[in-house]
N, C-alpha and C positions, 0 to 999 in steps of 0.2 A: 663519499665521506664529507661530513659537515665541517664547515669552517669554525674554528674556535671563536673567531671574531663575531660571527653571527650569534653565538650563545651569549657573548658579552654585550653586544650592541642591541640585540633584539630578543632578549630573553623571553618576553611574554609570548611572542609568536612561536618560538621554538617549543615552549611548554604546551601551548595550545595545540600545535601540530602533533606533538607526541601523545597528548590526550586523545586526539582523534584516532590514533593508532592503539588506543586502549592501554597506554602506559599508566601504571599505578603511581601514586605519590612517592612510594619507595623507589621505583624505577627512575623517576624524574631526578632523584638525587645524583644520578650519573652525570647530569649536566654540571652540578657543582664539582663533582670529582674531576671532570675534564678541565674546568677552569682552574681548579687548584693545581692540577698537574702542569698545566700550561704556565701558571705563575712560577712554579718550581723550575720548570724548564728555562724560563726567561732569566730568573735569578741566577741559576747555575751558569748559564751562558754569559751573563754579565760578569760574574766572578771569574770565569775562565778567561774572558777577554782582558780583564784587569791584570791577571797574573801573566798572561802572554805579553801584554804591553810592558810589564815590569822586566820580564826576561829580555825583551828586545832592548829596552833602555839600558839595563845593567851590562848587557853584552857589548854594547857600543862603548860604555864607560870603561869596561875592562880593557878593551883594545887601546883606548887612549892612555890609560894608566901604565900599561906595559910599555907603550911607546915613549912615555915620559920617565921611565925607569922606576915607577912606583909599584914595585912588585908586591910588597906586603898588602897595600890597599887593594891591588888587583885580586890577590888570593882571597881576601875577605869578601870582595864582590862575587867571586866564584862560589863561595859558600852560600851567599844569598841566592844566586841563580839556581844552585842545586836544591835549595829549600823551595824556591818558587816552582821548580819542575816537579817536585813531589806533590805540591798542591795541584798543579795542572793535571798530573796523572790521575789524582783522586777525583778531580772535578770532571775529567773526560769520562771516567768510568760511571760517575753519577749521571752525567748527561745522557749517556747511552741507555742507562737503566730507565730514566724518566721518559726518554723518547719511546722506548718499547711500551712502557705502561700507558703513556698517552695514546699511542696508536691503538693498543688493545682496547682502551676505553672508547675511543672514537669509533672503532669497528662495531661496537655494540649499539650505536645510535643509528637508526634508519633515517632516510630522507624526510624532510618536513613536507607534509602534503600541501598542495595548492589550496588556495582559499575556497575553491569550489567543491573540494572533497568533503563529504559528510562523515560524521562519526558513525561507526557501525561495527558489528561484531564479525560479520562474514558475508558470504555471497547473497544471503537472503536480504541484506540491507543495501545492496547495490542499486543504483538508480537507472532505470531504463530511460535513456534520453532520446532514443528513436525506436519505435516499434514497427513491426511489419504491417503495411497497409495494402499489400498486393494480394494476388490470388494464392490460395493454398493448394497443395497437391491433393488431388481427388483420385479415388480408385473405385471403379465401377465393375461389378461382377466378379471381383476376386478380393481376397484378404491380402493387404500389404505385408510383405515379409521384411524382417530386419536384414541389414547388409551382410551379416555373416552367413545367413541362409542363402542369399542371392550369390554371394561370392563362391559358396560351395556348389550351387546348382550350375553356374556358368563357368566354373573352373577359373576364377579370377584371383583368388587369394587362398593359399593353403596354410591355415593356422597350425594344423597338426604337424606338418612338415617343418614349420618354423620352430616348433617346440623340439622336434627331433634334432635339428641342426644346432640350435642354440638354447632355447628355453622359451617359457611363456612370455608373450609380449614382443616377439620378434617375427612378425608375419612374413611369409614369402609370397610376393606378387608374381603372377605368371600370366602368359598369354595376353589377352586384351586387358586384363587387370594391370599388368606391368606397362602396357602401352598407354593406358589411361593415366597412370601415375606420371609417366614421362611427358605426356601431352600437357598435363597441368603444370609441371615444372617449367616447360618451355613457354607456355602461355604467360605464367606469372613473371618470368624473366623478361620476356618481350615487352610486357606492359610496363614493367619497371624501367626498362631502357627507354621506352617512348616517353616516360615521365621525367627523364633526365638523370636517371641513376646510372653510375658506372658499375658494370658487372665485375666482380672479383671472385676468384676461386681460392678460398683460404685453406690452411691446414685444418684437419679434423681433430687434432690434439693440441692442447695449449699447455704452457708451463704454469707454475704456481703464481708467478708475477702477473700473468695475463688474467688468470681466473680471479685473483684478488683485486686487480684494477677495476674490473667491471662489477664487482660485488658478489660474485658466486662464492668466493671464499672470504670470510669463514661462514657466511650465512647459509649457503646451500651445499656444503661439503658432502652431506649424506645423500644428496640427490645425484651426484656425479660419479661416473665410473672412473676409477683411478688406477693407473698402471704404476705400481709401487716401485718397480725396479728402476724405471726412468723418471719417476715422479712427474708424470704427465697426466692430464685429464682429457677424456673424450668430451667434446663440446656438447653442452645441452642446447645450444642455439648458435647460429652464425654470428649473432651479436657479439659474442666474446672475442673471437679472432678479428672480426672486422673493426670493432671499436678500438682494438689494441694497435691497429695499423699506425695510429698517430700518437701512441703513448710516448711521453717525454719529448714531444715535438711542439714547436711554435709555428703555427700556420699564419699566412698573410691574411690580413683583413679582407682583401679583395677576393680571396679564394672561397670565402664562406657564402652560402652554405655548401658544404661538401656532401654529396649524395652518393651512397654506395649500396649495391645490392649483391646478394650472394645466395646461391643454392647450396645447401649441405644436408646430409643426413644429420639427425640430432639424436643424442643418446641421454636418456634419463632413467635413473633407477626406479623412480616412483615408489620408493619404499613405503610399505604399509597400505598400498592400493589393493582393494579386493571388492568383491560384490558385483552386482549387475552392471554398475557403471563402467566396469573395466572390460566388459565382453567385446569381442571382435576388435574393431579399430578405435573403440571409445577411449582407451588408455593403453598405450604401448610404450615399450622401452626404446625402440628405434623407429623414427619416422622422418620423412622428408619435409623440408620447409624452405621457402624462399623468404629471405629477410631483407628489410630495407632499413638503412641506418643513415642518420644525418648528424653533422656537426654544424652548429648554428650560432649566430650571435645571440646573446641573452635577450636583446631587444625584440627579436623576431621569432624566438623559439616556439611561442604558443600559436602564432600564425602558421608556422611550419607543422606543428602538431595537428592542427585542423586540416591542413593540406594532406598529411599522411592518412588521416582518418578518411578523407574523401577518396583517396587512392584505393584503400582497402574496400570501401563501400562500392566503388566502381567495378571491382573484380567480382564481387558477389552479385551485383546487378547483371553483369554480363553472363554469369553462370546461371542466372535465373533461380537462385536459391533464396528462400525466405530467410531473413536475418533480422536481428535486432542489435542495438548498440547500448552498452551499459557503461556508466561512469562508476568506477570502483570506489567503495567506501574505505575509510581509514583502516578498518580491520581486515580488509581483503587486498589492500594495496601492497605491491611488491616492496621489498626492503629498500631498493634503490630509487624507486619511482616517486615523483612529485604528483603526477596525474596520469592515470591510465584509463583508456577506453577499451573495453572488451567487445569483440564481435562474436555473436553466437548464431549458428545456422540451425534451422529446425529439421529434426530427424522425424520424417513423417511416420515411418513404421514403428519407431520406438516412442513416438509422441513426446519428445523431449528436446530441449535446446542443448547444442554441443558447442563449446568454445572453440573457435578456429583462429582467433587473432587477438593479440594484445598490442595496443599502440600507446607508447609511453614517452613522456618528457621527464628526463632525469635531472634537468637543469644542470647545475655544476657539481652534483654529487659524485658522478662517475669521473668527470674530468679532473676533479680535485685529487682523486687517487691516481688517475692516469697521467696527470700533469700535462694535459692537452690545453694549450693556450693559443691565443691569437694576438697579433700585434698590428696596430694601426699606425703606420709611419714610425715615428720615433717614440711613441707613447709606451708606457709600461705594459708588458704582456698581461692579458686578462684571460680567465678561464672561459672556454667555450661552453655551450650547452650541448648535451648529447641526447638524441632521440632514436627510438627504434620501433619497428613494428613487424609483425608476421604478415606476409603478403604473398602467400598464405601458408598455414600448416596443412599438409596434405591429407593425413590419415582421416580426419573427421570430414574433410571436404569430400573425399572419395565415398565415405559412408553416406553422406547426405545425397550425393549425386545418384548413387545406386538406389537408395530408398525412395527418393522423391520422384525419380524418373522411371520407375518400374511400371510396366504394363502387363497385361495378361500374356503377352507373347515375348517379352524381353525387357530390355532397359534402353531407353533413349539417351543419346549423348547430347549435352548442350551444344547448340549450334556453333557457339564461339570456338569450340574445341575440334570441330570437324576437320579443319585443315591440319591439325596437329595429330589427331588419332588415325586419320585415314579411313575411319568407319563412322557411321552415324547411329548405329545401334549395336547392342549385344544381345544375341539370341541363341 
């Protein structure tokens, strides 16, 4: 959530950032609306404070009057107090109304993009900041097959059985397919631990406050599975519960950066998804993912973002998967992000790029909702910056490993995974 003071003090930067996100001039009027509501909020609070002060003053005077035997004057003062309390009740009601209106307006405003983010309409306008310059998969003497055909041939993933048990988009991994999935999870977690991240195992459902604090609500409400009876949401990513660990907390300056990692299943409705892009593991409703999250000082958050990008890069290099890195344009940037780098791996059989990671700096947008602050000594608490990244999302990684490593006789397993799988090939 944006600070109102930023809109007051740096209006030009706010409007420039919103234009990068393709806000129209009519939509930019929302900035004026927020400032106006904040003015009303301040004026209402000032009036409320004045009336409360009068009640306190009159109450003390009433006590003194009664003590001095001036009952009539005391009763007059009582009437004044009653009148002041009526004003207070009215102003308290108005203050609550304005607070709700202001919050609703602020929830409509996305984060301001970093200065390096370009204006653009969508993924076609994203900038490739690092392209693949290594060897590409080659297939001699046979035609490469897509992962769903390989999964069926070697009995690795049963898509039809997943449909029977749950529905489309819920694949069932089995045999060496399940072992490969587990091997990747363990590999990613071990690499995160070696990089200094503390592993946590968070809940898979979160309450409304947690989903709102990280920006899933109200922006992505239609993409989450909701259990109405208990009003809980299945997590779309471990980012949500992990980031909420420090909601409403003040951390010590010396504790930063805080580095956390978690493996969880992730659940996304992906409403409206259809066509060839959703075949097999390309787009599913449930998938496994290892997430990395950091809470950082504002002065170092962009250095940490680069560190996180390098961490994801190292994973893909060790898996020997062709990849590229993109800087997202304003039109493709997530609602809460100031700067995001996407990683895509090349799917050799499908001859297309598949997104496997997003690494983002949210600056103070999330922490303002979360009220996660840090304190240095006796100084006033300040908002931290929050960052997160997929390290990595498994479904498309599995797809790329199967397709890129297929041979005429089977599928080779990347060497870095041998100690986790217990086998070197699938045949």
